[in-house]
C-alpha positions in Angstrom: 0.0 -0.1 -0.1 1.3 3.4 -0.9 2.3 5.9 1.6 -0.5 8.5 0.2 -3.2 5.6 0.4 -2.1 4.9 3.8 -2.4 8.5 5.0 -5.8 8.8 3.4 -7.1 5.7 5.0 -5.7 6.7 8.5 -7.4 10.1 8.0 -10.8 8.5 7.0 -10.7 6.2 9.8 -10.0 9.1 12.4 -12.5 11.4 10.9 -15.4 8.9 10.5 -14.9 7.0 13.7 -14.3 9.8 16.1 -17.4 10.1 18.1 -19.0 13.8 18.2 -21.6 15.2 20.5 -24.2 17.6 18.8 -24.7 20.9 20.7 -28.1 21.4 19.4 -31.0 19.1 18.9 -30.9 17.3 15.2 -34.5 18.7 14.6 -34.2 22.2 16.2 -36.5 25.0 14.7 -34.6 27.1 12.0 -34.5 30.3 13.9 -32.8 28.4 16.8 -29.5 27.8 15.1 -26.3 26.4 16.6 -25.9 27.2 20.4 -22.6 26.1 22.0 -22.7 26.5 25.7 -21.6 29.7 26.9 -18.5 29.5 29.0 -17.5 26.2 27.3 -13.8 25.4 27.9 -11.8 24.5 25.0 -10.2 20.9 25.1 -6.6 20.5 25.5 -4.5 19.7 22.4 -4.4 16.0 21.8 -1.4 14.7 19.7 -1.3 10.9 18.5 1.5 9.8 16.7 1.3 6.5 14.4 4.2 5.0 12.4 3.3 7.2 9.5 1.5 10.3 10.8 1.1 12.8 13.5 -2.9 13.4 14.5 -3.5 16.7 16.3 -7.0 17.1 17.7 -7.6 20.9 18.3 -10.2 22.9 19.9 -10.1 26.7 19.3 -12.9 27.7 21.3 -16.4 29.1 20.0 -17.0 31.7 17.2 -20.0 33.9 17.2 -22.3 33.5 14.2 -25.2 35.7 14.7 -26.5 38.5 12.1 -25.1 42.0 12.5 -28.3 42.8 14.5 -27.6 40.2 17.1 -24.1 39.1 16.8 -23.8 36.6 19.7 -27.2 35.0 18.9 -25.6 31.9 17.4 -22.4 30.2 18.6 -20.7 27.2 17.4 -17.4 25.3 18.4 -14.2 25.6 16.1 -12.5 22.3 16.5 -10.9 19.6 14.2 -7.9 17.5 13.1 -4.6 18.3 11.7 -2.9 15.2 10.2 0.6 15.7 9.0 3.2 13.0 7.8 5.6 12.0 10.4 8.5 12.5 8.2 7.6 15.1 5.3 9.9 14.9 2.1 8.4 18.2 0.6 5.6 20.7 1.2 2.0 19.4 0.8 -1.3 21.2 0.3 -3.4 21.8 3.2 -7.0 20.4 2.7 -9.7 21.7 5.1 -13.2 20.0 5.4 -15.8 21.9 7.4 -19.3 21.9 8.2 -21.9 23.6 10.3 -24.8 21.4 11.4 -28.1 22.7 10.2 -31.6 21.7 11.6 
């Protein structure tokens, strides 16, 4: 198996098997929007090393998403995984996947 395929397999495994907890009900009314708990503490950086990759689980806190008239009406956590090769031979592109849960 090639290195790229191993790295992609590792990334997919980590992304799709890591449990997540919804901060809002799945069937919330549209006007409710996302509400991360006020005062939520960002999780500590967690670093995992495998034979071929370094996986960093990061939590940068929350972001306010409300409209200009109510800037703090909605809040959402900013967190994710950064997966890099253990021994990079050259620069590589940064690929970002993101989503915001919608009712």
